[in-house]
C-alpha positions as CSV (number, residue, x, y, z in Angstrom):
1,E,-20.3,-0.5,16.4
2,A,-17.1,-1.4,18.1
3,L,-15.2,1.0,15.9
4,G,-17.5,3.8,17.0
5,A,-15.8,3.7,20.5
6,T,-12.4,4.7,18.9
7,V,-13.5,6.7,15.9
8,D,-15.8,9.7,15.6
9,L,-17.9,8.2,12.8
10,A,-20.1,11.3,12.5
11,A,-17.0,13.4,11.5
12,V,-16.2,10.9,8.7
13,R,-19.8,10.9,7.5
14,G,-19.9,14.7,7.5
15,A,-16.7,14.9,5.3
16,A,-18.2,12.7,2.6
17,F,-14.9,11.4,1.4
18,K,-14.1,10.4,-2.2
19,L,-11.7,7.4,-2.1
20,V,-9.8,5.0,-4.3
21,I,-9.2,1.6,-2.5
22,D,-7.3,-1.4,-3.8
23,Y,-8.5,-4.4,-1.8
24,G,-5.6,-6.5,-3.0
25,Y,-7.9,-9.5,-3.9
26,G,-8.3,-10.0,-0.1
27,S,-11.0,-10.5,2.5
28,A,-11.3,-6.7,3.2
29,A,-13.3,-6.7,-0.1
30,F,-16.1,-8.4,1.8
31,V,-16.3,-6.0,4.7
32,M,-15.0,-2.5,3.8
33,P,-17.4,-1.5,1.0
34,N,-20.3,-1.9,3.4
35,V,-18.5,0.0,6.2
36,L,-17.5,2.9,3.9
37,A,-21.0,3.1,2.3
38,K,-22.4,3.6,5.8
39,L,-19.8,6.4,6.3
40,N,-21.1,8.3,3.3
41,A,-17.9,7.7,1.3
42,D,-17.8,7.6,-2.4
43,V,-15.5,4.7,-3.2
44,L,-13.8,3.5,-6.4
45,G,-12.9,-0.1,-5.6
46,V,-10.0,-1.8,-7.3
47,N,-9.6,-5.6,-7.2
48,P,-12.7,-5.8,-5.1
49,Y,-13.0,-9.6,-4.7
50,A,-10.9,-12.3,-3.1
51,S,-8.8,-14.4,-5.4
52,T,-5.7,-16.3,-4.3
53,R,-4.5,-16.9,-7.9
54,Q,-4.7,-13.1,-8.8
55,R,-3.1,-12.2,-5.5
56,I,0.0,-14.3,-6.2
57,G,0.6,-12.5,-9.5
58,A,0.0,-9.1,-8.1
59,D,2.8,-6.5,-8.3
60,Q,2.8,-3.9,-5.5
61,A,4.6,-1.1,-7.4
62,E,2.2,-1.5,-10.4
63,A,-0.8,-1.5,-8.0
64,E,0.5,1.7,-6.3
65,A,0.9,3.4,-9.7
66,Q,-2.6,2.5,-10.7
67,V,-4.2,3.8,-7.4
68,S,-2.1,7.0,-7.8
69,R,-3.4,7.5,-11.4
70,L,-7.0,6.9,-10.3
71,V,-6.8,9.3,-7.4
72,Q,-5.6,12.0,-9.7
73,A,-8.1,11.3,-12.4
74,S,-11.1,11.1,-10.1
75,G,-10.2,14.0,-7.8
76,A,-10.3,11.6,-4.8
77,Q,-9.1,12.9,-1.4
78,L,-7.2,9.7,-0.6
79,G,-6.1,6.4,-2.1
80,A,-5.3,3.3,-0.1
81,L,-4.0,-0.2,-0.8
82,I,-5.0,-2.9,1.7
83,D,-3.0,-6.0,1.5
84,A,-4.6,-9.4,1.2
85,D,-4.5,-10.2,4.9
86,G,-6.3,-7.0,5.7
87,E,-3.6,-6.0,8.1
88,H,-1.3,-3.7,6.2
89,L,-2.0,-0.3,4.6
90,T,-0.3,1.7,1.9
91,L,-1.5,5.3,1.6
92,V,-1.7,7.6,-1.5
93,D,-2.4,11.3,-0.9
94,D,-4.7,13.6,-2.8
95,E,-1.9,14.6,-5.1
96,G,-1.3,11.0,-6.1
97,V,1.9,10.7,-4.1
98,V,2.4,7.2,-2.6
99,L,3.6,7.6,1.0
100,S,6.5,5.5,2.2
101,H,5.6,3.4,5.3
102,D,7.7,5.7,7.4
103,E,5.9,8.8,6.1
104,A,2.5,7.2,6.6
105,R,3.5,6.3,10.2
106,L,4.7,9.8,11.0
107,A,1.6,11.3,9.3
108,F,-0.6,9.1,11.6
109,V,1.4,10.1,14.7
110,S,1.2,13.8,13.9
111,L,-2.6,13.6,13.4
112,V,-3.4,11.2,16.3
113,A,-1.3,12.9,19.0
114,G,-3.8,15.6,19.6
115,H,-6.7,13.1,19.9
116,L,-5.1,10.2,21.7
117,L,-7.2,8.0,24.0
118,G,-4.3,7.4,26.2
119,D,-0.9,8.9,27.1
120,R,1.5,7.2,24.7
121,I,2.0,5.7,21.3
122,A,3.9,2.5,20.9
123,L,6.5,2.3,18.0
124,P,9.5,0.0,17.4
125,V,13.0,1.1,18.5
126,N,14.1,1.8,14.9
127,V,11.6,4.6,14.4
128,S,12.9,8.1,13.7
129,S,13.4,10.5,16.7
130,Q,11.1,12.9,14.8
131,A,8.2,10.9,16.2
132,E,9.0,12.3,19.6
133,R,9.2,15.8,18.4
134,L,5.8,15.5,16.7
135,V,4.0,14.3,19.9
136,E,5.9,16.6,22.4
137,P,3.5,19.6,22.1
138,Y,0.6,17.3,23.1
139,G,2.1,15.9,26.3
140,V,2.1,12.4,24.7
141,R,5.1,10.1,24.9
142,I,6.5,7.5,22.5
143,Q,7.0,4.1,24.0
144,H,9.7,2.1,22.1
145,T,9.1,-1.6,21.7
146,K,11.0,-4.5,20.1
147,T,10.6,-4.7,16.3
148,S,8.5,-7.9,16.3
149,T,4.8,-7.8,15.7
150,A,4.2,-9.7,19.0
151,A,6.0,-7.0,21.0
152,L,4.1,-4.2,19.4
153,M,0.7,-6.0,20.0
154,A,1.7,-6.6,23.6
155,A,2.5,-2.9,24.1
156,A,-0.8,-2.0,22.4
157,S,-2.7,-4.2,24.9
158,E,-1.4,-2.2,27.9
159,T,-3.6,0.4,29.5
160,G,-2.8,4.0,28.3
161,C,-1.5,3.0,24.9
162,G,-3.7,4.9,22.4
163,F,-2.0,3.9,19.1
164,A,0.8,1.7,17.7
165,A,2.4,1.3,14.3
166,S,5.0,-1.0,12.8
167,G,7.5,0.0,10.1
168,D,5.7,-1.8,7.3
169,G,2.2,-0.3,7.2
170,G,0.8,-2.1,10.2
171,F,-1.4,0.1,12.5
172,I,-3.1,-0.7,15.7
173,L,-6.1,1.1,17.3
174,P,-6.0,-0.5,20.8
175,G,-9.5,0.6,21.8
176,F,-10.9,-1.3,18.8
177,L,-8.5,-4.3,18.5
178,P,-5.0,-4.8,19.8
179,A,-3.8,-6.1,16.4
180,F,-3.1,-4.8,12.9
181,D,-6.3,-3.8,11.1
182,A,-5.9,-1.9,7.8
183,G,-9.6,-1.1,7.5
184,A,-10.0,0.3,11.0
185,A,-6.8,2.4,10.5
186,L,-8.1,3.8,7.3
187,V,-11.4,4.9,8.9
188,K,-9.4,6.4,11.8
189,L,-7.2,8.3,9.3
190,L,-10.4,9.7,7.6
191,E,-11.7,10.8,11.0
192,L,-8.4,12.6,11.8
193,L,-8.2,14.3,8.5
194,A,-11.9,15.4,8.8
195,R,-11.4,16.8,12.3
196,A,-8.2,18.6,11.4
197,D,-9.9,19.9,8.2
198,T,-6.8,19.0,6.2
199,T,-5.5,16.8,3.4
200,L,-3.0,14.0,3.5
201,S,-0.8,15.9,1.1
202,A,-0.7,18.9,3.5
203,V,0.2,16.6,6.4
204,R,2.9,14.8,4.3
205,Q,4.4,18.2,3.3
206,S,4.5,19.3,6.9
207,L,6.4,16.3,8.2
208,P,10.0,16.8,9.3
209,R,12.7,15.5,7.1
210,V,14.0,12.1,8.2
211,H,17.6,11.0,7.5
212,Q,18.1,7.3,8.1
213,A,20.4,4.7,6.8
214,H,20.2,0.9,7.0
215,E,23.1,-1.5,6.6
216,T,23.5,-5.3,7.2
217,V,26.6,-7.1,8.4
218,V,27.0,-10.9,8.0
219,T,27.3,-12.2,11.5
220,P,27.6,-16.0,12.3
221,W,24.9,-17.1,14.7
222,E,27.3,-18.0,17.5
223,Q,28.9,-14.5,17.3
224,K,25.7,-12.4,17.7
225,G,26.0,-12.3,21.5
226,L,29.6,-11.2,21.3
227,V,28.8,-8.4,18.8
228,M,26.1,-7.0,21.2
229,R,28.3,-7.2,24.3
230,T,31.2,-5.6,22.5
231,L,29.0,-2.7,21.3
232,V,27.7,-2.1,24.8
233,E,31.3,-2.2,26.1
234,L,32.5,0.3,23.4
235,S,29.6,2.7,24.1
236,K,29.5,2.7,27.9
237,D,30.1,6.5,28.0
238,R,27.0,7.2,25.9
239,R,23.3,6.8,26.6
240,L,22.1,3.4,25.6
241,E,18.7,1.8,25.1
242,L,18.6,-2.0,25.3
243,I,15.0,-2.7,24.4
244,D,15.9,-4.7,21.2
245,G,19.5,-5.0,20.2
246,V,21.8,-2.1,21.2
247,K,20.8,1.5,20.5
248,V,23.5,4.1,21.1
249,F,22.6,7.8,21.2
250,H,25.1,10.2,19.6
251,D,25.0,14.0,19.7
252,D,22.6,14.5,16.8
253,G,21.4,11.0,16.1
254,W,21.5,7.4,17.1
255,V,22.6,3.9,15.9
256,L,20.8,0.7,16.5
257,A,22.5,-2.7,16.1
258,L,19.9,-5.4,15.8
259,P,20.5,-9.1,15.3
260,D,18.2,-10.6,12.7
261,P,15.9,-13.3,14.2
262,D,16.0,-15.5,11.1
263,E,19.2,-14.8,9.2
264,P,22.9,-14.8,10.2
265,V,23.1,-11.0,9.9
266,T,23.1,-7.9,12.1
267,H,21.0,-4.9,11.0
268,I,22.4,-1.4,11.5
269,W,20.0,1.4,11.6
270,A,21.2,5.0,12.0
271,E,19.6,8.4,12.1
272,G,21.6,11.7,11.6
273,A,21.2,15.4,11.0
274,D,21.5,14.7,7.3
275,H,21.8,11.8,4.9
276,N,25.6,11.7,4.9
277,A,25.8,11.9,8.7
278,A,23.3,8.9,9.0
279,R,25.3,6.9,6.5
280,A,28.6,7.7,8.1
281,L,27.3,6.7,11.5
282,A,25.9,3.4,10.1
283,Q,29.2,2.6,8.4
284,E,31.2,3.4,11.5
285,Y,29.3,0.7,13.4
286,V,29.5,-1.8,10.4
287,R,33.3,-1.3,10.8
288,R,33.2,-1.9,14.6
289,I,31.3,-5.1,14.1
290,R,33.6,-6.4,11.4
291,Q,36.6,-5.6,13.7
292,T,34.9,-7.6,16.5
293,L,34.4,-10.5,14.2
């Protein structure tokens, strides 16, 4: 019932989806089959029971390959893997292609932007700038948050935020619950596909190309503050975003230097016009940090 406030359930029922869902031996296996049956979906369930022992031995790549094969063999419109905690979602399109978490996030953003209950979407600072281009035509804005789950949930709890997504398959529908919920996100995706009368493969193929690079630099704990201050100092003639770490905007891209909360390393994320530009930008900042140290 609560989900009905955020999702047009009639649209999902009308589309009569055929799905393949791997429940990952988790608790979603108790709830989702019932929900999907009520939504007139024909579901092929994989690992549809909870088992800690099986879960520990599960291999993600193998599970993805299996769902992909089953989607193709059964002619399903969508495949999904829900992880054991019921919070994270991996998507497989109607052609059996497993979407990366970044692709899934951009696919969601492009679909939800035209139907947003709110004026903005919350995404972590290391998301591709393509997200902004996707929402622009709809007068929606992207609100950048720190990369932590807590920060994303806090942003999703604020009035006006209609959707939020992490970088690892976590999706939040604030009108339903200001926390990651893979089942709710899956039902929302079905609604968006039904309303747009499209397929996930068509959405995936329409997405802009993203060129990002990621590097890590070993950084002793006591030097992390120095590294951040030095980067701010070196970049003072450029536009900066200091939401989490230091994000420096370049002419056709950006670099983000982000101290790891648990390890003595600094992450460098970069986006450029092409793959080589992104890598060059990331490596340039790796050099700057090594010089500082």
